[in-house]
C-alpha positions as CSV (number, residue, x, y, z in Angstrom):
1,F,-7.7,3.4,-4.3
2,F,-8.9,-0.2,-4.4
3,V,-5.5,-1.5,-3.6
4,A,-4.7,1.1,-0.9
5,W,-8.0,0.7,0.8
6,S,-8.0,-3.1,0.6
7,I,-4.6,-3.5,2.2
8,S,-5.1,-0.7,4.7
9,F,-6.6,-3.3,7.1
10,D,-3.5,-5.5,7.1
11,P,-1.2,-3.3,9.2
12,Q,-3.6,-3.3,12.1
13,V,-4.1,-7.1,11.9
14,Y,-0.3,-7.5,11.8
15,I,0.3,-5.2,14.8
16,N,-2.3,-7.0,16.8
17,Y,-0.6,-10.3,15.9
18,K,2.9,-9.1,16.6
19,R,1.9,-7.5,20.0
20,K,-0.5,-10.4,20.9
21,S,-2.6,-7.5,22.1
22,V,-5.4,-5.2,21.0
23,V,-4.9,-2.7,23.8
24,G,-5.0,0.7,22.2
25,L,-7.6,-0.3,19.5
26,N,-11.0,1.1,20.3
27,F,-13.8,-1.5,20.3
28,D,-16.5,1.1,19.5
29,F,-14.6,1.8,16.3
30,L,-14.6,-1.9,15.4
31,A,-18.3,-2.3,16.2
32,L,-19.3,0.6,14.1
33,N,-16.9,-0.4,11.3
34,I,-18.3,-3.9,10.9
35,V,-21.8,-2.7,10.7
36,G,-20.8,0.1,8.3
37,F,-19.0,-2.2,5.9
38,A,-21.8,-4.8,6.0
39,L,-24.3,-2.1,4.9
40,Y,-21.8,-0.8,2.3
41,S,-21.5,-4.3,0.9
42,V,-25.3,-4.6,0.7
43,F,-25.5,-1.2,-1.2
44,N,-22.8,-2.1,-3.7
45,L,-24.0,-5.7,-4.3
46,G,-27.5,-4.5,-4.7
47,L,-26.7,-1.8,-7.2
48,Y,-24.2,-3.9,-9.1
49,V,-25.7,-7.4,-9.3
50,I,-29.5,-7.0,-9.1
51,P,-30.9,-6.0,-12.5
52,E,-34.1,-4.7,-11.1
53,V,-32.3,-2.3,-8.8
54,E,-30.0,-1.1,-11.5
55,K,-33.1,-0.5,-13.7
56,E,-34.6,1.6,-10.9
57,Y,-31.4,3.6,-10.8
58,F,-31.4,4.4,-14.5
59,E,-35.1,5.3,-14.4
60,R,-34.2,7.8,-11.8
61,Y,-31.0,9.0,-13.5
62,P,-31.6,8.3,-17.2
63,R,-28.4,10.1,-18.2
64,G,-26.4,8.7,-15.3
65,L,-23.6,6.2,-15.1
66,N,-23.8,3.3,-12.6
67,P,-21.5,4.6,-9.8
68,V,-20.7,1.2,-8.5
69,K,-17.9,-0.8,-10.1
70,I,-16.7,-4.3,-9.5
71,N,-13.7,-3.0,-7.4
72,D,-16.2,-1.2,-5.1
73,V,-18.0,-4.5,-4.5
74,V,-14.8,-6.4,-3.9
75,F,-13.5,-3.7,-1.6
76,A,-16.6,-3.5,0.5
77,V,-16.9,-7.3,1.0
78,H,-13.1,-7.6,1.7
79,A,-13.3,-4.7,4.2
80,F,-16.2,-6.5,6.0
81,F,-14.2,-9.8,6.4
82,A,-11.0,-8.0,7.3
83,T,-12.8,-6.1,10.1
84,L,-14.4,-9.4,11.2
85,L,-10.9,-10.9,11.4
86,T,-9.8,-8.0,13.6
87,I,-12.7,-8.5,15.9
88,I,-11.8,-12.2,16.2
89,Q,-8.4,-11.1,17.3
90,C,-10.0,-9.1,20.1
91,F,-11.3,-12.4,21.6
92,V,-7.9,-14.1,21.3
93,Y,-5.4,-11.5,22.3
94,E,-4.9,-9.3,25.4
95,R,-7.6,-6.6,25.6
96,A,-7.5,-5.4,29.2
97,Q,-10.9,-4.0,30.2
98,Q,-11.9,-2.8,26.8
99,R,-15.4,-3.3,25.6
100,V,-18.1,-1.8,23.4
101,S,-19.6,1.2,25.2
102,I,-23.2,1.7,26.0
103,I,-23.4,4.7,23.8
104,A,-22.2,2.7,20.8
105,R,-24.7,0.0,21.6
106,V,-27.5,2.5,21.7
107,I,-26.4,4.0,18.4
108,L,-26.3,0.6,16.7
109,G,-29.7,-0.2,18.2
110,I,-31.2,2.9,16.6
111,Y,-29.6,2.0,13.2
112,A,-31.1,-1.5,13.5
113,L,-34.5,-0.2,14.2
114,F,-34.4,2.3,11.3
115,L,-33.2,-0.4,8.8
116,T,-35.8,-2.9,10.0
117,I,-38.6,-0.4,9.4
118,S,-37.0,0.4,6.0
119,V,-37.0,-3.2,5.0
120,I,-40.7,-3.6,6.0
121,I,-41.9,-0.6,4.0
122,A,-39.7,-1.6,1.0
123,A,-41.3,-5.0,1.1
124,A,-44.7,-3.4,1.2
125,D,-43.8,-1.3,-1.9
126,V,-44.1,2.0,0.0
127,I,-40.6,2.8,-1.2
128,K,-38.4,1.3,-3.9
129,W,-35.6,-1.2,-3.1
130,L,-33.2,1.4,-4.5
131,D,-34.3,3.8,-1.7
132,F,-33.7,1.1,0.9
133,L,-30.1,0.6,-0.5
134,Y,-29.7,4.4,-0.3
135,Y,-30.8,4.3,3.3
136,C,-28.1,1.6,4.0
137,S,-25.5,3.8,2.3
138,Y,-26.6,6.8,4.4
139,V,-26.3,4.8,7.6
140,K,-22.8,3.8,6.4
141,L,-22.0,7.4,5.7
142,S,-23.2,8.5,9.1
143,I,-21.1,5.7,10.7
144,T,-18.0,7.1,8.8
145,L,-18.7,10.5,10.3
146,I,-18.6,9.1,13.9
147,K,-16.6,5.9,13.9
148,Y,-13.2,7.6,14.2
149,I,-14.3,9.8,17.2
150,P,-13.9,7.0,19.8
151,Q,-10.4,6.1,18.6
152,A,-9.3,9.7,18.4
153,Y,-10.6,10.4,22.0
154,M,-9.0,7.2,23.2
155,N,-5.6,8.3,21.7
156,Y,-6.1,11.7,23.4
157,K,-7.0,10.2,26.7
158,R,-4.0,7.8,26.7
159,K,-1.7,10.5,25.1
160,S,-0.5,7.7,22.9
161,T,-1.2,6.0,19.5
162,V,0.4,2.7,20.6
163,G,-1.8,-0.2,19.4
164,W,-3.4,2.0,16.6
165,S,-1.7,1.4,13.2
166,I,-0.4,4.5,11.4
167,G,0.1,2.2,8.4
168,N,-3.7,1.8,8.3
169,I,-4.1,5.6,8.4
170,L,-1.6,6.3,5.6
171,L,-3.1,3.8,3.3
172,D,-6.6,4.9,4.2
173,F,-5.6,8.5,3.3
174,T,-4.2,7.4,0.0
175,G,-7.3,5.4,-0.8
176,G,-9.6,8.3,0.1
177,V,-7.8,10.8,-2.1
178,L,-7.7,8.4,-5.1
179,S,-11.4,7.4,-4.6
180,M,-12.6,11.0,-4.8
181,L,-10.3,11.6,-7.8
182,Q,-11.7,8.6,-9.6
183,M,-15.3,9.8,-9.2
184,I,-14.3,13.3,-10.3
185,L,-12.5,12.0,-13.4
186,D,-15.5,9.7,-14.3
187,S,-17.9,12.6,-14.0
188,Y,-15.6,14.8,-16.1
189,N,-15.1,12.2,-18.8
190,Y,-18.8,11.4,-19.1
191,N,-20.0,14.9,-18.4
192,D,-22.1,13.2,-15.7
193,W,-21.6,15.1,-12.4
194,V,-24.9,13.7,-11.1
195,S,-23.2,10.3,-10.6
196,I,-21.3,11.7,-7.6
197,F,-24.7,12.4,-6.0
198,G,-25.9,9.0,-7.2
199,D,-23.3,7.5,-4.9
200,P,-22.8,10.0,-2.1
201,T,-21.5,7.3,0.2
202,K,-18.4,6.6,-1.9
203,F,-17.5,10.3,-2.2
204,G,-18.4,11.0,1.4
205,L,-16.4,7.9,2.5
206,G,-13.3,9.3,0.8
207,L,-13.8,12.9,2.0
208,F,-14.4,12.2,5.7
209,S,-11.8,9.4,5.8
210,V,-9.2,11.9,4.5
211,I,-10.2,14.5,7.1
212,F,-9.9,12.1,10.0
213,D,-6.7,10.6,8.6
214,I,-5.1,14.0,8.7
215,F,-6.1,14.4,12.3
216,F,-4.7,10.9,13.2
217,M,-1.4,11.8,11.5
218,I,-1.2,14.9,13.6
219,Q,-1.8,12.9,16.7
220,H,0.8,10.2,15.7
221,Y,3.6,12.4,14.3
222,C,3.2,15.6,16.3
223,L,1.1,15.4,19.5
224,Y,2.2,12.0,20.8
225,R,5.3,11.3,18.7
226,N,7.3,10.4,21.8
227,T,5.1,7.5,22.7
228,I,4.5,5.9,19.3
229,Y,6.7,2.8,19.9
């Protein structure tokens, strides 16, 4: 899943470069994606590299297994920079009249307000820093729930998936399935099913990605197959 998810960003970058255009790639999706992976990086780095946070985790789940592995950290950071590169392409290549919508800006503003308050109360010891990291992961999970909707609607409105990489979707689907399988196997091997709930973002990321990927494959190969080139 690490390899599949990591390289899943490359087909979109390549298509943008080849077409010298980002027309067909939804900007709301990119805006939500960059924030989501920034927060996912914070969660993974915090739980993996900060001893105090890891100690808080094991105090809460004494029989648990740290759900974050080094590949999770590398994936999240790589995904952030890969998305950043795609956003840079949006400033370089043809983009027509595309821009981030007001709805997406409002949603991101609400997230920013929530996380700012969370940082303040964590600094004041009202909540643990582990809780703050969980809040970051929950925001990332909620972003995963909604980030694909603008792209799916855009494909429907254009009756086309031109500009939206199916290679990205196929690799994302593979990564999502294998990510969930890894967590299930870890839980089975260690008899530690609570670790899935210890990192709901990772499991939810895989599950919801797979669901939306199936929908995008239907759009690409069935609904709009005559306009895929």
